[in-house]
C-alpha positions in Angstrom: -45.9 -18.1 22.1 -45.1 -14.4 22.7 -41.6 -15.2 24.1 -40.8 -17.2 21.0 -41.8 -14.2 18.8 -39.5 -11.9 20.8 -36.6 -14.3 20.6 -36.4 -14.1 16.8 -35.6 -10.4 16.7 -33.2 -10.7 19.6 -31.3 -13.5 17.9 -31.3 -11.5 14.7 -29.9 -8.5 16.5 -27.2 -10.5 18.1 -26.2 -12.1 14.8 -26.1 -8.6 13.2 -23.8 -7.3 16.0 -21.5 -10.3 15.6 -21.2 -9.7 11.9 -20.5 -6.0 12.4 -17.9 -6.8 15.0 -16.2 -9.3 12.7 -16.2 -6.8 9.8 -14.7 -4.1 12.1 -12.0 -6.6 13.3 -11.1 -7.3 9.6 -10.8 -3.5 8.9 -8.7 -3.0 12.1 -6.4 -5.8 11.1 -6.0 -4.4 7.5 -5.1 -1.0 9.0 -2.6 -2.5 11.5 -0.9 -4.6 8.8 -0.8 -1.7 6.2 0.7 0.9 8.5 3.3 -1.6 9.9 5.4 -0.7 6.8 5.9 2.8 8.1 8.2 4.0 10.9 6.2 3.8 14.1 6.0 7.6 14.6 4.2 8.0 11.2 1.6 5.2 11.5 -1.1 7.1 13.3 -1.5 9.8 10.7 -1.4 7.7 7.5 -4.4 7.2 5.3 -5.2 3.5 4.6 -6.7 2.0 1.5 -8.0 -1.5 2.0 -10.6 -4.0 0.9 -14.3 -4.4 1.6 -16.6 -6.8 -0.2 -13.9 -8.8 -1.8 -11.5 -7.0 -4.2 -13.0 -3.5 -4.0 -10.4 -1.1 -2.8 -11.8 1.7 -0.5 -10.5 4.2 2.0 -10.5 2.5 5.4 -9.1 5.5 7.2 -8.4 9.1 6.4 -4.9 10.5 6.9 -3.3 13.6 8.2 0.4 13.2 7.5 0.6 12.9 3.7 1.2 9.2 3.7 -1.1 6.6 2.1 -0.8 2.9 3.1 -2.2 0.0 0.9 -3.4 -3.0 2.8 -2.6 -6.6 1.8 -4.9 -7.9 -1.0 -7.1 -10.6 0.5 -6.9 -14.0 -1.1 -3.4 -13.9 -2.6 -0.7 -16.1 -1.2 2.0 -13.5 -0.5 1.7 -10.8 2.2 2.6 -7.4 0.9 1.8 -3.9 2.2 3.2 -0.5 1.0 3.0 3.1 2.2 3.9 6.0 0.0 3.8 9.8 -0.1 0.5 11.2 -1.4 2.2 12.9 -4.3 2.7 9.4 -5.7 -1.0 8.5 -5.6 -1.8 9.3 -9.2 1.1 7.1 -10.4 0.1 4.3 -8.0 -3.6 4.5 -8.7 -3.0 4.4 -12.5 -0.8 1.3 -12.1 -3.6 -0.4 -10.1 -6.1 0.5 -12.7 -4.0 -0.8 -15.6 -3.3 -4.1 -13.8 -7.0 -4.5 -13.2 -7.4 -4.2 -17.0 -5.1 -7.1 -17.4 -1.9 -5.3 -18.4 1.4 -6.9 -17.5 4.2 -4.9 -15.8 5.9 -3.9 -19.1 2.6 -2.7 -20.5 1.9 -0.8 -17.3 5.3 0.9 -17.4 4.8 1.8 -21.1 1.4 3.3 -20.6 2.4 5.3 -17.5 5.5 6.5 -19.2 3.6 7.7 -22.3 1.0 9.4 -20.0 3.7 11.1 -17.9 5.4 12.4 -21.0 2.1 13.6 -22.4 1.3 15.5 -19.2 -1.8 13.5 -18.5 -0.4 11.6 -15.5 1.1 13.5 -12.6 4.4 12.5 -11.1 6.0 14.5 -8.3 8.7 16.9 -9.2 10.5 16.2 -5.8 11.7 13.1 -4.0 8.9 11.0 -2.6 9.2 7.9 -0.4 7.6 4.5 -0.4 8.0 1.9 2.4 7.0 -1.8 1.9 6.9 -5.1 3.7 6.7 -8.5 1.9 6.1 -11.8 3.6 5.7 -12.4 7.3 2.7 -12.0 9.6 1.3 -9.3 11.9 1.9 -9.8 15.6 -1.2 -8.2 17.1 0.4 -7.5 20.4 3.3 -5.5 19.1 1.8 -4.2 15.9 4.9 -5.3 14.0 5.0 -7.6 11.0 7.4 -10.4 11.9 9.5 -12.3 9.3 8.9 -9.7 6.5 11.4 -8.3 4.1 11.5 -4.5 4.2 12.2 -2.1 1.4 12.6 1.6 1.3 12.2 3.4 -2.0 12.9 7.1 -2.7 11.5 8.2 -6.0 13.7 10.8 -7.7 12.2 11.5 -11.1 14.7 11.4 -14.0 17.7 10.9 -11.7 20.8 9.0 -13.0 23.9 7.5 -11.5 25.7 10.7 -12.6 23.2 13.1 -11.0 23.1 11.3 -7.7 26.3 9.4 -7.4 24.5 6.2 -6.6 25.3 3.0 -8.5 22.7 1.3 -10.7 23.7 -2.2 -9.9 21.5 -3.9 -7.3 23.2 -4.5 -3.9 21.7 -5.7 -0.7 22.6 -3.4 2.2 23.5 -0.3 0.2 21.4 2.0 -1.9 21.2 1.6 -5.6 19.3 3.4 -8.4 16.6 1.6 -10.3 15.2 2.8 -13.7 17.7 5.7 -14.0 16.6 8.5 -16.3 12.9 7.6 -16.1 10.1 9.6 -14.4 9.9 6.7 -11.9 13.7 6.5 -11.2 14.1 5.5 -7.6 16.7 4.7 -5.0 16.2 1.2 -3.5 17.3 0.4 0.0 16.7 -3.1 1.3 16.5 -3.8 5.0 
């Protein structure tokens, strides 16, 4: 009888350890996937925002190099991760908040534009970079996402074709300027 009473706590402890290990593996995978968007030499110092308990976005890892990586949202069909300079965080966080409220992309753009112009939403006054990967899957042995489409973005607030000498027409394989003249004007570079 006594050995049966001891086995219940031991089994409970073992199950708790298994759950904790599975949760840590999920966090480790989110971190590995998220930082894969960055050049290899920048991955170790990036902060990572990811998901715990469903859709709740939390900091999974603190950063030291000024880059913030966003893990793939669990449960959606398309794999997408992005990393951006910390100066873009207010802009990015506000976009996430507005989308959570149910706003579509045009509404998000309008609200953020109004808030930037009113001075209530910060936008960097210098170029700031974003890296993203869409599609593909993580190879755990190499740490690379295989089969993904990569995109580099350099935010250059209020830039125009005339101020940069970069065309505004989309083109694969060469840089082009998206949303010229806006606070979120950015150079797009597909890879």
